[in-house]
Biopython code that builds the backbone (N, CA, C, O; Angstrom):
import numpy as np
from Bio.PDB.StructureBuilder import StructureBuilder

atoms = [
    (1, "MET", "N", (99.427, 100.710, 94.462)),
    (1, "MET", "CA", (100.754, 100.228, 94.698)),
    (1, "MET", "C", (100.951, 98.935, 93.918)),
    (1, "MET", "O", (100.093, 98.052, 93.931)),
    (2, "LYS", "N", (102.069, 98.834, 93.251)),
    (2, "LYS", "CA", (102.357, 97.677, 92.422)),
    (2, "LYS", "C", (102.909, 96.543, 93.285)),
    (2, "LYS", "O", (103.779, 96.755, 94.129)),
    (3, "LYS", "N", (102.392, 95.341, 93.060)),
    (3, "LYS", "CA", (102.843, 94.186, 93.819)),
    (3, "LYS", "C", (104.144, 93.666, 93.235)),
    (3, "LYS", "O", (104.350, 93.738, 92.024)),
    (4, "PRO", "N", (105.035, 93.137, 94.086)),
    (4, "PRO", "CA", (106.269, 92.559, 93.558)),
    (4, "PRO", "C", (105.972, 91.293, 92.765)),
    (4, "PRO", "O", (104.983, 90.604, 93.016)),
    (5, "LYS", "N", (106.837, 91.000, 91.811)),
    (5, "LYS", "CA", (106.641, 89.819, 90.973)),
    (5, "LYS", "C", (106.855, 88.558, 91.810)),
    (5, "LYS", "O", (107.825, 88.453, 92.562)),
    (6, "LEU", "N", (105.938, 87.609, 91.669)),
    (6, "LEU", "CA", (106.000, 86.371, 92.432)),
    (6, "LEU", "C", (106.994, 85.404, 91.812)),
    (6, "LEU", "O", (107.181, 85.379, 90.596)),
    (7, "THR", "N", (107.628, 84.608, 92.665)),
    (7, "THR", "CA", (108.495, 83.547, 92.160)),
    (7, "THR", "C", (107.617, 82.435, 91.611)),
    (7, "THR", "O", (106.402, 82.440, 91.811)),
    (8, "ARG", "N", (108.227, 81.487, 90.922)),
    (8, "ARG", "CA", (107.453, 80.393, 90.331)),
    (8, "ARG", "C", (106.779, 79.565, 91.425)),
    (8, "ARG", "O", (105.637, 79.137, 91.260)),
    (9, "ALA", "N", (107.471, 79.337, 92.533)),
    (9, "ALA", "CA", (106.890, 78.566, 93.631)),
    (9, "ALA", "C", (105.690, 79.301, 94.225)),
    (9, "ALA", "O", (104.684, 78.674, 94.554)),
    (10, "GLU", "N", (105.786, 80.618, 94.365)),
    (10, "GLU", "CA", (104.673, 81.404, 94.892)),
    (10, "GLU", "C", (103.491, 81.389, 93.927)),
    (10, "GLU", "O", (102.335, 81.333, 94.347)),
    (11, "GLN", "N", (103.794, 81.440, 92.620)),
    (11, "GLN", "CA", (102.728, 81.377, 91.617)),
    (11, "GLN", "C", (101.982, 80.051, 91.701)),
    (11, "GLN", "O", (100.752, 80.020, 91.654)),
    (12, "LEU", "N", (102.728, 78.959, 91.825)),
    (12, "LEU", "CA", (102.108, 77.640, 91.899)),
    (12, "LEU", "C", (101.313, 77.470, 93.194)),
    (12, "LEU", "O", (100.236, 76.873, 93.189)),
    (13, "ALA", "N", (101.837, 77.990, 94.292)),
    (13, "ALA", "CA", (101.118, 77.903, 95.565)),
    (13, "ALA", "C", (99.814, 78.695, 95.499)),
    (13, "ALA", "O", (98.784, 78.248, 96.005)),
    (14, "ARG", "N", (99.863, 79.875, 94.872)),
    (14, "ARG", "CA", (98.649, 80.685, 94.735)),
    (14, "ARG", "C", (97.633, 79.983, 93.828)),
    (14, "ARG", "O", (96.436, 79.983, 94.116)),
    (15, "HIS", "N", (98.114, 79.387, 92.734)),
    (15, "HIS", "CA", (97.212, 78.685, 91.823)),
    (15, "HIS", "C", (96.546, 77.501, 92.527)),
    (15, "HIS", "O", (95.358, 77.243, 92.330)),
    (16, "ARG", "N", (97.316, 76.789, 93.345)),
    (16, "ARG", "CA", (96.752, 75.657, 94.089)),
    (16, "ARG", "C", (95.675, 76.152, 95.051)),
    (16, "ARG", "O", (94.620, 75.530, 95.178)),
    (17, "LYS", "N", (95.939, 77.265, 95.727)),
    (17, "LYS", "CA", (94.964, 77.828, 96.658)),
    (17, "LYS", "C", (93.679, 78.213, 95.915)),
    (17, "LYS", "O", (92.575, 77.963, 96.399)),
    (18, "ILE", "N", (93.835, 78.821, 94.740)),
    (18, "ILE", "CA", (92.674, 79.211, 93.933)),
    (18, "ILE", "C", (91.920, 77.976, 93.452)),
    (18, "ILE", "O", (90.690, 77.940, 93.481)),
    (19, "PHE", "N", (92.667, 76.965, 93.008)),
    (19, "PHE", "CA", (92.034, 75.733, 92.507)),
    (19, "PHE", "C", (91.225, 75.045, 93.606)),
    (19, "PHE", "O", (90.094, 74.622, 93.369)),
    (20, "LEU", "N", (91.799, 74.932, 94.806)),
    (20, "LEU", "CA", (91.096, 74.284, 95.913)),
    (20, "LEU", "C", (89.868, 75.091, 96.333)),
    (20, "LEU", "O", (88.834, 74.519, 96.678)),
    (21, "LEU", "N", (89.984, 76.419, 96.302)),
    (21, "LEU", "CA", (88.854, 77.280, 96.640)),
    (21, "LEU", "C", (87.737, 77.117, 95.606)),
    (21, "LEU", "O", (86.557, 77.074, 95.955)),
    (22, "ALA", "N", (88.122, 77.027, 94.332)),
    (22, "ALA", "CA", (87.126, 76.839, 93.264)),
    (22, "ALA", "C", (86.415, 75.502, 93.426)),
    (22, "ALA", "O", (85.197, 75.415, 93.271)),
    (23, "ARG", "N", (87.171, 74.474, 93.735)),
    (23, "ARG", "CA", (86.578, 73.155, 93.907)),
    (23, "ARG", "C", (85.673, 73.108, 95.140)),
    (23, "ARG", "O", (84.621, 72.469, 95.128)),
    (24, "GLU", "N", (86.097, 73.794, 96.202)),
    (24, "GLU", "CA", (85.315, 73.798, 97.440)),
    (24, "GLU", "C", (83.975, 74.514, 97.275)),
    (24, "GLU", "O", (82.957, 74.074, 97.807)),
    (25, "HIS", "N", (83.987, 75.631, 96.526)),
    (25, "HIS", "CA", (82.777, 76.437, 96.363)),
    (25, "HIS", "C", (82.009, 76.123, 95.078)),
    (25, "HIS", "O", (80.902, 76.623, 94.881)),
    (26, "GLY", "N", (82.588, 75.303, 94.210)),
    (26, "GLY", "CA", (81.915, 74.938, 92.970)),
    (26, "GLY", "C", (81.799, 76.097, 91.992)),
    (26, "GLY", "O", (80.768, 76.260, 91.340)),
    (27, "VAL", "N", (82.854, 76.905, 91.887)),
    (27, "VAL", "CA", (82.856, 78.049, 90.973)),
    (27, "VAL", "C", (84.019, 77.904, 89.994)),
    (27, "VAL", "O", (84.837, 76.993, 90.119)),
    (28, "THR", "N", (84.083, 78.808, 89.023)),
    (28, "THR", "CA", (85.174, 78.779, 88.051)),
    (28, "THR", "C", (86.443, 79.315, 88.694)),
    (28, "THR", "O", (86.408, 79.895, 89.779)),
    (29, "LEU", "N", (87.570, 79.111, 88.006)),
    (29, "LEU", "CA", (88.841, 79.593, 88.530)),
    (29, "LEU", "C", (88.875, 81.119, 88.635)),
    (29, "LEU", "O", (89.434, 81.662, 89.588)),
    (30, "ILE", "N", (88.290, 81.798, 87.677)),
    (30, "ILE", "CA", (88.271, 83.268, 87.708)),
    (30, "ILE", "C", (87.446, 83.763, 88.895)),
    (30, "ILE", "O", (87.846, 84.694, 89.595)),
    (31, "GLU", "N", (86.292, 83.133, 89.115)),
    (31, "GLU", "CA", (85.468, 83.521, 90.261)),
    (31, "GLU", "C", (86.180, 83.202, 91.573)),
    (31, "GLU", "O", (86.075, 83.964, 92.535)),
    (32, "ALA", "N", (86.898, 82.091, 91.621)),
    (32, "ALA", "CA", (87.640, 81.723, 92.827)),
    (32, "ALA", "C", (88.778, 82.709, 93.084)),
    (32, "ALA", "O", (89.068, 83.046, 94.232)),
    (33, "GLU", "N", (89.420, 83.168, 92.010)),
    (33, "GLU", "CA", (90.490, 84.162, 92.165)),
    (33, "GLU", "C", (89.936, 85.469, 92.716)),
    (33, "GLU", "O", (90.562, 86.103, 93.566)),
    (34, "GLN", "N", (88.771, 85.871, 92.237)),
    (34, "GLN", "CA", (88.127, 87.075, 92.759)),
    (34, "GLN", "C", (87.723, 86.888, 94.214)),
    (34, "GLN", "O", (87.863, 87.805, 95.024)),
    (35, "LEU", "N", (87.226, 85.713, 94.544)),
    (35, "LEU", "CA", (86.836, 85.409, 95.920)),
    (35, "LEU", "C", (88.053, 85.433, 96.839)),
    (35, "LEU", "O", (87.981, 85.958, 97.951)),
    (36, "LEU", "N", (89.164, 84.872, 96.385)),
    (36, "LEU", "CA", (90.393, 84.877, 97.170)),
    (36, "LEU", "C", (90.894, 86.303, 97.385)),
    (36, "LEU", "O", (91.320, 86.655, 98.485)),
    (37, "ALA", "N", (90.843, 87.121, 96.336)),
    (37, "ALA", "CA", (91.269, 88.514, 96.470)),
    (37, "ALA", "C", (90.387, 89.241, 97.485)),
    (37, "ALA", "O", (90.883, 90.028, 98.291)),
    (38, "ARG", "N", (89.085, 88.977, 97.446)),
    (38, "ARG", "CA", (88.162, 89.589, 98.399)),
    (38, "ARG", "C", (88.472, 89.143, 99.827)),
    (38, "ARG", "O", (88.453, 89.951, 100.755)),
    (39, "GLN", "N", (88.759, 87.851, 99.995)),
    (39, "GLN", "CA", (89.082, 87.326, 101.318)),
    (39, "GLN", "C", (90.392, 87.911, 101.850)),
    (39, "GLN", "O", (90.492, 88.257, 103.027)),
    (40, "GLU", "N", (91.394, 88.018, 100.973)),
    (40, "GLU", "CA", (92.669, 88.598, 101.383)),
    (40, "GLU", "C", (92.506, 90.063, 101.761)),
    (40, "GLU", "O", (93.105, 90.521, 102.733)),
    (41, "TRP", "N", (91.701, 90.804, 101.002)),
    (41, "TRP", "CA", (91.457, 92.207, 101.304)),
    (41, "TRP", "C", (90.745, 92.341, 102.651)),
    (41, "TRP", "O", (91.094, 93.202, 103.458)),
    (42, "GLN", "N", (89.748, 91.488, 102.892)),
    (42, "GLN", "CA", (89.015, 91.536, 104.155)),
    (42, "GLN", "C", (89.931, 91.202, 105.329)),
    (42, "GLN", "O", (89.838, 91.832, 106.383)),
    (43, "ALA", "N", (90.810, 90.222, 105.161)),
    (43, "ALA", "CA", (91.758, 89.861, 106.214)),
    (43, "ALA", "C", (92.703, 91.017, 106.506)),
    (43, "ALA", "O", (93.033, 91.278, 107.663)),
    (44, "GLN", "N", (93.142, 91.714, 105.452)),
    (44, "GLN", "CA", (94.011, 92.875, 105.632)),
    (44, "GLN", "C", (93.282, 93.979, 106.391)),
    (44, "GLN", "O", (93.864, 94.610, 107.273)),
    (45, "GLN", "N", (92.018, 94.217, 106.060)),
    (45, "GLN", "CA", (91.239, 95.244, 106.753)),
    (45, "GLN", "C", (91.031, 94.864, 108.217)),
    (45, "GLN", "O", (91.064, 95.734, 109.087)),
    (46, "ASP", "N", (90.818, 93.586, 108.500)),
    (46, "ASP", "CA", (90.650, 93.128, 109.874)),
    (46, "ASP", "C", (91.933, 93.327, 110.680)),
    (46, "ASP", "O", (91.885, 93.756, 111.833)),
    (47, "ARG", "N", (93.094, 93.012, 110.066)),
    (47, "ARG", "CA", (94.375, 93.220, 110.745)),
    (47, "ARG", "C", (94.611, 94.694, 111.018)),
    (47, "ARG", "O", (95.078, 95.059, 112.097)),
    (48, "LEU", "N", (94.291, 95.543, 110.051)),
    (48, "LEU", "CA", (94.464, 96.975, 110.216)),
    (48, "LEU", "C", (93.569, 97.510, 111.330)),
    (48, "LEU", "O", (94.005, 98.335, 112.132)),
    (49, "ALA", "N", (92.327, 97.048, 111.385)),
    (49, "ALA", "CA", (91.410, 97.480, 112.440)),
    (49, "ALA", "C", (91.910, 97.020, 113.806)),
    (49, "ALA", "O", (91.794, 97.751, 114.790)),
    (50, "ALA", "N", (92.461, 95.820, 113.870)),
    (50, "ALA", "CA", (92.975, 95.313, 115.142)),
    (50, "ALA", "C", (94.171, 96.123, 115.620)),
    (50, "ALA", "O", (94.282, 96.416, 116.811)),
    (51, "THR", "N", (95.072, 96.489, 114.704)),
    (51, "THR", "CA", (96.227, 97.286, 115.118)),
    (51, "THR", "C", (95.805, 98.690, 115.515)),
    (51, "THR", "O", (96.387, 99.268, 116.432)),
    (52, "ARG", "N", (94.822, 99.241, 114.854)),
    (52, "ARG", "CA", (94.326, 100.563, 115.252)),
    (52, "ARG", "C", (93.660, 100.502, 116.619)),
    (52, "ARG", "O", (93.789, 101.427, 117.420)),
    (53, "GLN", "N", (92.956, 99.421, 116.883)),
    (53, "GLN", "CA", (92.231, 99.281, 118.138)),
    (53, "GLN", "C", (93.199, 99.143, 119.321)),
    (53, "GLN", "O", (92.916, 99.640, 120.411)),
    (54, "CYS", "N", (94.326, 98.479, 119.113)),
    (54, "CYS", "CA", (95.261, 98.301, 120.220)),
    (54, "CYS", "C", (96.253, 99.452, 120.323)),
    (54, "CYS", "O", (97.108, 99.447, 121.209)),
    (55, "GLY", "N", (96.155, 100.432, 119.439)),
    (55, "GLY", "CA", (96.991, 101.621, 119.549)),
    (55, "GLY", "C", (98.331, 101.535, 118.866)),
    (55, "GLY", "O", (99.194, 102.375, 119.124)),
    (56, "ARG", "N", (98.545, 100.563, 118.009)),
    (56, "ARG", "CA", (99.820, 100.440, 117.318)),
    (56, "ARG", "C", (99.775, 101.002, 115.904)),
    (56, "ARG", "O", (100.700, 100.775, 115.123)),
    (57, "ALA", "N", (98.749, 101.708, 115.572)),
    (57, "ALA", "CA", (98.609, 102.208, 114.202)),
    (57, "ALA", "C", (99.687, 103.252, 113.910)),
    (57, "ALA", "O", (100.138, 103.969, 114.803)),
    (58, "ILE", "N", (100.075, 103.317, 112.680)),
    (58, "ILE", "CA", (101.075, 104.279, 112.236)),
    (58, "ILE", "C", (100.401, 105.628, 112.058)),
    (58, "ILE", "O", (99.283, 105.718, 111.551)),
    (59, "ASP", "N", (101.097, 106.674, 112.482)),
    (59, "ASP", "CA", (100.556, 108.016, 112.293)),
    (59, "ASP", "C", (100.455, 108.316, 110.809)),
    (59, "ASP", "O", (101.249, 107.799, 110.023)),
    (60, "PRO", "N", (99.492, 109.141, 110.406)),
    (60, "PRO", "CA", (99.403, 109.509, 108.994)),
    (60, "PRO", "C", (100.654, 110.255, 108.552)),
    (60, "PRO", "O", (101.296, 110.952, 109.338)),
    (61, "VAL", "N", (100.976, 110.095, 107.298)),
    (61, "VAL", "CA", (102.174, 110.730, 106.752)),
    (61, "VAL", "C", (101.967, 112.236, 106.708)),
    (61, "VAL", "O", (100.950, 112.729, 106.221)),
    (62, "ARG", "N", (102.934, 112.939, 107.215)),
    (62, "ARG", "CA", (102.873, 114.399, 107.209)),
    (62, "ARG", "C", (103.787, 114.924, 106.114)),
    (62, "ARG", "O", (104.791, 114.285, 105.797)),
    (63, "PRO", "N", (103.468, 116.059, 105.535)),
    (63, "PRO", "CA", (104.322, 116.596, 104.474)),
    (63, "PRO", "C", (105.685, 117.007, 105.022)),
    (63, "PRO", "O", (105.787, 117.537, 106.128)),
    (64, "ILE", "N", (106.718, 116.758, 104.243)),
    (64, "ILE", "CA", (108.073, 117.115, 104.647)),
    (64, "ILE", "C", (108.372, 118.527, 104.179)),
    (64, "ILE", "O", (108.116, 118.871, 103.025)),
    (65, "GLY", "N", (108.906, 119.336, 105.061)),
    (65, "GLY", "CA", (109.368, 120.650, 104.686)),
    (65, "GLY", "C", (108.399, 121.779, 104.907)),
    (65, "GLY", "O", (108.808, 122.918, 104.681)),
    (66, "GLY", "N", (107.219, 121.610, 105.303)),
    (66, "GLY", "CA", (106.350, 122.740, 105.514)),
    (66, "GLY", "C", (105.407, 122.516, 106.666)),
    (66, "GLY", "O", (104.800, 123.449, 107.193)),
    (67, "GLY", "N", (105.299, 121.283, 107.040)),
    (67, "GLY", "CA", (104.344, 120.952, 108.086)),
    (67, "GLY", "C", (104.967, 120.956, 109.459)),
    (67, "GLY", "O", (106.045, 121.504, 109.687)),
    (68, "GLU", "N", (104.273, 120.346, 110.332)),
    (68, "GLU", "CA", (104.685, 120.217, 111.715)),
    (68, "GLU", "C", (105.981, 119.407, 111.796)),
    (68, "GLU", "O", (106.194, 118.495, 110.996)),
    (69, "ALA", "N", (106.840, 119.733, 112.751)),
    (69, "ALA", "CA", (108.104, 119.017, 112.902)),
    (69, "ALA", "C", (107.834, 117.559, 113.270)),
    (69, "ALA", "O", (107.061, 117.275, 114.185)),
    (70, "LEU", "N", (108.479, 116.637, 112.547)),
    (70, "LEU", "CA", (108.260, 115.223, 112.800)),
    (70, "LEU", "C", (109.077, 114.724, 113.990)),
    (70, "LEU", "O", (108.647, 113.816, 114.700)),
    (71, "LEU", "N", (110.247, 115.311, 114.209)),
    (71, "LEU", "CA", (111.121, 114.868, 115.276)),
    (71, "LEU", "C", (111.254, 115.948, 116.333)),
    (71, "LEU", "O", (111.153, 117.139, 116.038)),
    (72, "ARG", "N", (111.479, 115.526, 117.548)),
    (72, "ARG", "CA", (111.700, 116.523, 118.592)),
    (72, "ARG", "C", (113.120, 117.052, 118.476)),
    (72, "ARG", "O", (113.979, 116.373, 117.914)),
    (73, "PRO", "N", (113.390, 118.240, 118.988)),
    (73, "PRO", "CA", (114.736, 118.816, 118.874)),
    (73, "PRO", "C", (115.759, 117.992, 119.668)),
    (73, "PRO", "O", (115.429, 117.388, 120.688)),
    (74, "ILE", "N", (116.990, 117.981, 119.183)),
    (74, "ILE", "CA", (118.051, 117.226, 119.831)),
    (74, "ILE", "C", (118.550, 118.033, 121.027)),
    (74, "ILE", "O", (118.904, 119.201, 120.871)),
    (75, "PRO", "N", (118.585, 117.434, 122.213)),
    (75, "PRO", "CA", (119.085, 118.165, 123.373)),
    (75, "PRO", "C", (120.590, 118.384, 123.269)),
    (75, "PRO", "O", (121.307, 117.531, 122.747)),
    (76, "ALA", "N", (121.067, 119.515, 123.759)),
    (76, "ALA", "CA", (122.489, 119.850, 123.669)),
    (76, "ALA", "C", (123.347, 118.939, 124.537)),
    (76, "ALA", "O", (124.530, 118.760, 124.248)),
    (77, "ASP", "N", (122.787, 118.364, 125.584)),
    (77, "ASP", "CA", (123.574, 117.514, 126.468)),
    (77, "ASP", "C", (123.318, 116.021, 126.230)),
    (77, "ASP", "O", (123.453, 115.208, 127.144)),
    (78, "ALA", "N", (122.954, 115.678, 125.014)),
    (78, "ALA", "CA", (122.719, 114.274, 124.685)),
    (78, "ALA", "C", (124.024, 113.501, 124.836)),
    (78, "ALA", "O", (125.071, 114.004, 124.429)),
    (79, "PRO", "N", (124.002, 112.286, 125.410)),
    (79, "PRO", "CA", (125.242, 111.539, 125.675)),
    (79, "PRO", "C", (126.070, 111.280, 124.419)),
    (79, "PRO", "O", (127.299, 111.315, 124.480)),
    (80, "TRP", "N", (125.436, 111.026, 123.309)),
    (80, "TRP", "CA", (126.210, 110.715, 122.111)),
    (80, "TRP", "C", (126.909, 111.956, 121.536)),
    (80, "TRP", "O", (127.796, 111.827, 120.692)),
    (81, "MET", "N", (126.517, 113.160, 121.988)),
    (81, "MET", "CA", (127.171, 114.383, 121.510)),
    (81, "MET", "C", (128.421, 114.689, 122.322)),
    (81, "MET", "O", (129.176, 115.585, 121.947)),
    (82, "MET", "N", (128.668, 113.983, 123.416)),
    (82, "MET", "CA", (129.824, 114.265, 124.281)),
    (82, "MET", "C", (130.985, 113.322, 124.047)),
    (82, "MET", "O", (131.824, 113.145, 124.930)),
    (83, "ARG", "N", (131.049, 112.718, 122.884)),
    (83, "ARG", "CA", (132.126, 111.757, 122.607)),
    (83, "ARG", "C", (133.388, 112.415, 122.047)),
    (83, "ARG", "O", (134.363, 111.715, 121.771)),
    (84, "ASP", "N", (133.398, 113.701, 121.877)),
    (84, "ASP", "CA", (134.568, 114.366, 121.287)),
    (84, "ASP", "C", (135.732, 114.176, 122.166)),
    (84, "ASP", "O", (136.823, 114.655, 121.858)),
]
sb = StructureBuilder()
sb.init_structure("model")
sb.init_model(0)
sb.init_chain("A")
sb.init_seg("    ")
for serial, (resi, resn, name, xyz) in enumerate(atoms, 1):
    if name == "N":
        sb.init_residue(resn, " ", resi, " ")
    sb.init_atom(name, np.array(xyz, "f"), 0.0, 1.0, " ", f" {name:<3s}", serial, name[0])
structure = sb.get_structure()
């Protein structure tokens, strides 16, 4: 998935974060950028595991048009259908 283009302020904030991480760990900027990407990926995986654990995970995408029905049938006596 392609990431959206960052604004100039977001670019500068990210560069500052990378620079401080590089200075803190004593590595180059490229290594710090890789470390930051690894940390962000790990944080994303932790959030995903937490949402799955509490039962809020999104169901897997089902194919449209041939698979199981995604929505339940509309009842004939639904209140919004009686507005005629």
